[in-house]
N, C-alpha and C positions, 0 to 999 in steps of 0.2 A: 738749303732758305730758312733763316733761322725765325725761329716763334715771335720774335720782335717785330721783324720787317711785314710779317705777315698780318699779326696784329693793326701793326700801323696803315699797312695798305687797303686791310678791311675797313679801317674807322675812317680812312681820308676818304674812302670810295664812298662812302655811305653818307659822309656830309656834303660829295661832291652832288649825288643824288639827289640831295634835299632840296639845295640850291637850283639845281636844272631844272629839276621837276616844277618849283615855285614860279620860277620863271616862265619855262613854255606853258604853264595850268595857269597862272594868274594873269600872267601880261600879254600871252600871246592868243591862247586856245579861249578865254575868256571874252579876249578881244574882238574873236572873231566870230564869237556868238552874238556879242552886242550889236556890231557895225559890221557884218559879213561884207557888203560891199567896199567899204572905207577901208577896210583893212587890207584887204584883196588886191585893190584898185591903187591904195596910197602909202600902204606901208606892207608890200609884199616882201622889201627886204628882213622884217621882221619876223612876218610868219615864217618864213624861210631861217632862220634863226633859231625862232621855235621847234623848226622838226628836226633841226640840226641838234638841239638841245633833249628833245626824247631819243634821239638816237645817241648822243652821248651818253645819256644815264641808263639807257640798255646795253650799251657796251659796260659801262659801271657796274650794273646788275651783275652782270657776266663773271666782272672781276671777283665781285664778294662772293657769287656762288663757288667760284675756284677757290677761293682764299678758305672760305668755312668748309668746304671739303678737305682740304689740306690739314687745316687745324682740327677737325674731328671725323678723321678719315675713319677710326674706329668704331662709331656708334655705328649700330645697322639702319637707322635711320637715315643717317648722312646723305647716300645716296640718292634714295627717293628728292630726297630736301633738296638736292642740288639738280634735280632733272626740272622739277618744278617749279625753283627760280629761272631756270635757264629756259623753257619754256614760255614762262612770262617773257623774259628779255626780249626771244623773237617774236612773239606776238606782236611785243609794241613797236619792234622793227618794223614790221610789216607794215602795222595802221598806220606808221608816219606817212607811208604813201599816199593817204588818203589828204591829210595836208597839202603836200604837194600839189596834188592833183586838184586844187584850188587854183593854181595859177592859171591866170587868164580867163577865169569867169566871171561874170559881169551881173550875172543873177544871183540873189539873196537865199532863191530856193534851194539853187543849185549848190552855191558854196554851202549851205546849213546841210545838205545830202550828202557832201563829203565830209562834213562835221561829224555826221550822224553816225558813218560807217567808222571813222577813229576812235567813237565814244564806244561803240558795240564791240568793235575789238578791242580795245583796253579793257572794258568788263569782263571780256570771256577771259583777255590777262590775267585782270587782277582776282577772278575766282583762283586762277592755278598759285596766284602768290599768296593767296589765302592760306590752300595747302600748304605752303612750303613755310609758312610763319608759324603755323601747326605745329608740324614737325620740326622745323627749330625750336619752337618752345620747348620741346620735349628733349631734344639735344644737347640743350643748353640749360637744362632745369637744375643741375646738380653744378651748372658752374657759374651763372650769373646771379645778383640778387632776386630771389622768389620772385617780388613783383614786377621786375622786368620779362620774368619768364612766362606769368600770367597778364602781361599786356601783350603780349606777341600774340598769345592764344586766343586771346577776346579779340585781336585784332583782324588776325585770320578769320577766325569765325563771323567775325562782321562783313570783312570783304567777301566772303560767299556766301553771306545771305545777301548783301547787299544786291551783287548780282543776280541771286536770282530771283531778289522782289522786283526788280528792273526788267528782269524779261517775264513774269508771270502777273504782278500786281499792276491792275489798271489805273488803280488812283495814287502811284507812286508819287508822283509832281507834287501832291498835296501835302504829301508828309516828307519829301525831299531833303529839307534842311535839316530834318531831325535825323533822318538818314544817315545822312554827309556827318554829322557831328556824332554818332554814335560809330563811325566808322575811323575818321578824321582822330578823334581823342586817343584811342585805345595804339593807334598805329603812332601816331607820332609822339606821343609818350612813351612806347616800346623801343621803339626803332630808334629815335634821337638817343633815348636814353644807353642801346644796346652800342651806338657809335663813341657815345665817351666813354663807355666801357672798355670798348677796345682800343682807343686811344689809349684811354689810361693803364690799360694789359700792357700795351704796346713800352709805355715809359717804365715798366715794373720787371719788364720779363728783359734776362740776360739774351 
């Protein structure tokens, strides 16, 4: 399998993760949180597609982990980095069960309880994903533009910090929007830039 193919596969998988995550999170999960009974009663098909989108994103995460391992297998941090990303994907796959479990529920509190289970598991997965990004930033430090590796490192720290604060900080909701921005900005910047870099790399590699 050529490096050109591997770079392209990783880049396209990353792009797929972005679109799937945006659909599942902002169009489905947020919709269930705002109108739990309405979404589950009248738009369960959409909720189901959201669950499938989360599963598909987990599959693409696994592909990215495998490709990055193949590309940078000689780096001493590649193996632990791969395992942490795979752990994140596995937890996401298991968490989706909570969304599927909303099927047939007619009580808003019961539906939101399942959403809370999903969110909690997702946060646990993101903690491990944060570790992966920190390790990945070190693996790619001498390969990608420096600002990309720095963004990945900061994003990893923020994922871990955000999960820790959500589990331990009683006033987290008061600052939720601020913490969301602190996580989203370096994450989107670093990971989107990485996906573009991977695709550009594939076009330049023989």
